[in-house]
C-alpha positions as CSV (number, residue, x, y, z in Angstrom):
1,X,61.7,34.2,195.0
2,X,60.6,37.2,193.0
3,X,63.0,39.9,191.9
4,X,61.7,43.5,191.4
5,X,63.8,45.2,188.7
6,X,63.4,48.9,187.9
7,X,63.6,50.1,184.3
8,X,66.9,51.9,184.9
9,X,68.5,48.8,186.6
10,X,67.3,46.6,183.8
11,X,68.7,48.9,181.1
12,X,72.0,49.0,182.9
13,X,72.3,45.3,183.0
14,X,70.8,44.4,179.6
15,X,73.6,46.4,177.9
16,X,75.9,43.6,179.0
17,X,74.0,41.1,176.9
18,X,74.8,42.9,173.7
19,X,78.2,41.5,173.2
20,X,79.7,38.0,173.1
21,X,80.5,36.8,176.6
22,X,77.8,39.0,178.2
23,X,76.0,38.2,181.5
24,X,73.1,35.7,181.4
25,X,69.6,36.8,182.1
26,X,69.6,34.7,185.3
27,X,72.6,36.6,186.7
28,X,71.2,40.0,185.6
29,X,68.0,39.3,187.5
30,X,69.8,38.4,190.7
31,X,72.1,41.4,190.5
32,X,69.4,44.0,189.8
33,X,68.8,44.8,193.4
34,X,72.5,44.8,194.3
35,X,74.2,46.6,191.5
36,X,72.9,50.0,192.5
37,X,75.2,49.8,195.6
38,X,78.4,48.9,193.6
39,X,80.0,52.4,193.7
40,X,79.5,52.7,197.5
41,X,80.8,49.1,198.1
42,X,83.8,49.8,195.9
43,X,84.7,53.1,197.6
44,X,84.4,51.5,201.0
45,X,86.8,48.7,200.0
46,X,89.4,51.1,198.5
47,X,89.2,53.5,201.5
48,X,89.3,50.9,204.3
49,X,91.0,47.8,202.9
50,X,93.4,48.8,200.2
51,X,96.5,50.9,199.7
52,X,96.4,51.8,196.0
53,X,100.0,52.9,196.0
54,X,101.3,49.5,196.9
55,X,100.4,48.3,193.4
56,X,103.1,48.6,190.8
57,X,100.6,49.9,188.2
58,X,97.1,51.4,188.0
59,X,96.1,48.3,186.0
60,X,97.0,46.0,188.9
61,X,95.0,48.2,191.3
62,X,91.9,48.3,189.1
63,X,92.1,44.5,188.5
64,X,92.3,43.8,192.3
65,X,89.5,46.2,193.2
66,X,87.1,44.9,190.5
67,X,87.9,41.3,191.3
68,X,87.0,41.9,194.9
69,X,83.7,43.6,193.9
70,X,82.9,40.7,191.6
71,X,83.5,38.1,194.3
72,X,81.5,40.1,196.8
73,X,78.4,40.1,194.6
74,X,78.7,36.5,193.5
75,X,79.0,35.4,197.1
76,X,75.6,37.0,197.7
77,X,73.9,34.8,195.1
78,X,72.7,31.7,196.9
79,X,70.2,30.1,194.5
80,X,72.2,30.1,191.3
81,X,75.6,28.6,190.4
82,X,77.5,31.3,188.5
83,X,79.2,30.0,185.4
84,X,82.8,30.9,184.4
85,X,81.3,32.9,181.5
86,X,79.2,35.0,183.9
87,X,82.0,35.3,186.3
88,X,84.2,36.9,183.6
89,X,81.4,39.0,182.3
90,X,80.7,40.5,185.7
91,X,84.4,41.3,186.3
92,X,84.5,43.1,182.9
93,X,81.3,44.9,183.8
94,X,82.9,46.4,186.9
95,X,86.2,47.3,185.0
96,X,84.2,49.0,182.2
97,X,81.9,51.0,184.6
98,X,84.3,51.8,187.4
99,X,87.8,51.6,185.9
100,X,87.9,55.4,185.3
101,X,86.9,56.1,188.9
102,X,89.6,53.8,190.2
103,X,92.1,55.4,187.7
104,X,91.4,58.8,189.2
105,X,91.7,57.5,192.8
106,X,95.1,55.9,192.0
107,X,96.6,59.0,190.4
108,X,95.3,61.3,193.0
109,X,96.7,59.4,195.9
110,X,99.8,58.1,194.3
111,X,101.1,61.2,192.5
112,X,104.9,61.4,192.8
113,X,105.3,57.9,194.3
114,X,108.3,56.1,192.8
115,X,107.9,52.3,193.1
116,X,111.7,51.8,193.2
117,X,111.9,53.9,196.4
118,X,112.4,52.2,199.8
119,X,109.3,50.8,201.5
120,X,109.6,53.5,204.3
121,X,109.7,56.4,201.8
122,X,106.8,55.0,199.8
123,X,104.6,54.5,202.9
124,X,105.3,58.1,204.0
125,X,104.3,59.4,200.6
126,X,101.2,57.2,200.4
127,X,100.1,58.4,203.8
128,X,100.7,62.1,203.0
129,X,98.9,61.8,199.7
130,X,95.9,60.2,201.4
131,X,95.9,62.9,204.2
132,X,96.1,65.7,201.6
133,X,93.2,64.2,199.6
134,X,90.7,65.1,202.3
135,X,88.8,68.4,202.6
136,X,89.6,70.2,205.9
137,X,88.3,73.1,207.8
138,X,90.0,74.6,211.0
139,X,88.8,76.4,214.0
140,X,91.0,78.3,216.6
141,X,89.8,78.1,220.1
142,X,90.8,79.0,223.7
143,X,92.6,82.3,223.2
144,X,94.1,81.1,220.0
145,X,96.2,78.3,221.5
146,X,94.1,75.3,220.4
147,X,93.4,74.3,216.8
148,X,90.6,72.0,215.9
149,X,90.7,70.4,212.5
150,X,87.5,69.0,210.9
151,X,87.0,67.0,207.8
152,X,84.2,68.9,205.9
153,X,80.8,67.7,206.9
154,X,81.8,66.0,210.1
155,X,80.4,67.1,213.5
156,X,83.6,66.5,215.5
157,X,87.2,67.5,215.0
158,X,89.5,64.8,213.5
159,X,92.6,66.4,214.9
160,X,93.2,68.7,217.9
161,X,96.4,70.6,218.7
162,X,97.0,72.4,222.0
163,X,99.7,73.6,224.4
164,X,100.3,71.8,227.7
165,X,103.1,71.6,230.3
166,X,104.8,68.3,230.5
167,X,106.4,67.2,233.8
168,X,109.0,64.5,233.6
169,X,110.1,62.0,236.4
170,X,112.4,64.6,237.9
171,X,109.7,67.3,238.0
172,X,111.2,69.2,235.2
173,X,108.5,71.2,233.3
174,X,108.6,71.6,229.6
175,X,105.9,73.4,227.5
176,X,104.9,71.2,224.6
177,X,102.3,71.3,221.9
178,X,100.3,68.1,221.6
179,X,98.4,66.6,218.7
180,X,95.5,64.2,219.2
181,X,93.4,62.1,216.8
182,X,90.0,60.5,217.1
183,X,90.8,56.9,218.1
184,X,89.1,55.2,215.1
185,X,91.0,57.4,212.7
186,X,94.3,56.6,214.3
187,X,93.6,52.9,214.2
188,X,92.4,53.1,210.6
189,X,95.7,54.8,209.5
190,X,97.7,52.2,211.3
191,X,95.9,49.4,209.5
192,X,95.7,51.0,206.1
193,X,99.4,51.8,205.8
194,X,101.0,49.0,208.0
195,X,102.9,51.5,210.1
196,X,104.0,51.3,213.8
197,X,102.7,53.9,216.2
198,X,106.1,55.6,216.3
199,X,106.3,55.8,212.5
200,X,102.7,57.1,212.2
201,X,103.3,59.7,214.8
202,X,106.5,61.0,213.1
203,X,104.8,61.4,209.8
204,X,101.7,62.9,211.2
205,X,103.6,65.6,213.1
206,X,105.6,66.6,210.0
207,X,102.5,66.6,207.8
208,X,100.3,68.5,210.3
209,X,102.9,71.2,210.9
210,X,103.4,71.8,207.2
211,X,99.7,71.6,206.3
212,X,98.4,73.9,209.0
213,X,101.5,76.0,209.8
214,X,101.6,74.7,213.3
215,X,104.4,73.7,215.7
216,X,103.2,70.5,217.3
217,X,105.9,68.6,219.2
218,X,104.3,65.2,220.0
219,X,101.2,63.1,219.5
220,X,99.4,63.0,222.8
221,X,96.3,61.2,224.0
222,X,93.6,60.4,221.6
223,X,90.6,62.7,221.4
224,X,87.6,61.4,223.2
225,X,84.2,62.2,221.6
226,X,81.1,62.0,223.9
């Protein structure tokens, strides 16, 4: 099998042969076509599979993320047995090149989180920090009674708040303000933070009302996007 290596990719990897314990030339050649995707792969893993604030220190978080990335790339090498020396060198490569990015993510999302707090309080702060880290835009529709909230750059609203009459089993009518989420976002938040539906709803209502100066009463049906 032939590997096509660009000059920039080669220079990036050859630097790691300049110190004792650096990557072998065999490993560099096999990584050359993969390493350009490392930042995207790392950000995907952190966003979808990790909760940075569950780690007791930024060092533990960085180590876990870089260890995952190292294993991911080694698992994609089928025709070469990676030595312990190369294994360690690749891990340190990711720490050196992406440690500062992971450090910024940790402190942005976990600001104000005290690791001695109860699990429930920490989860709430983790979730709110994550929600606050996104860039939102809002649109008011239908005579000013419905609020659509978008994450910048997305075509569809991620949240929608509106007024609706609620009729109970005894036909009593109560006017409530509902909040809905796109289904995949709701499920992602449940999995990321290990919350029950009730816990997630309670935190979302509090956060949404504070963030957007709204008066939502309950989480309603999920938004359906055609």
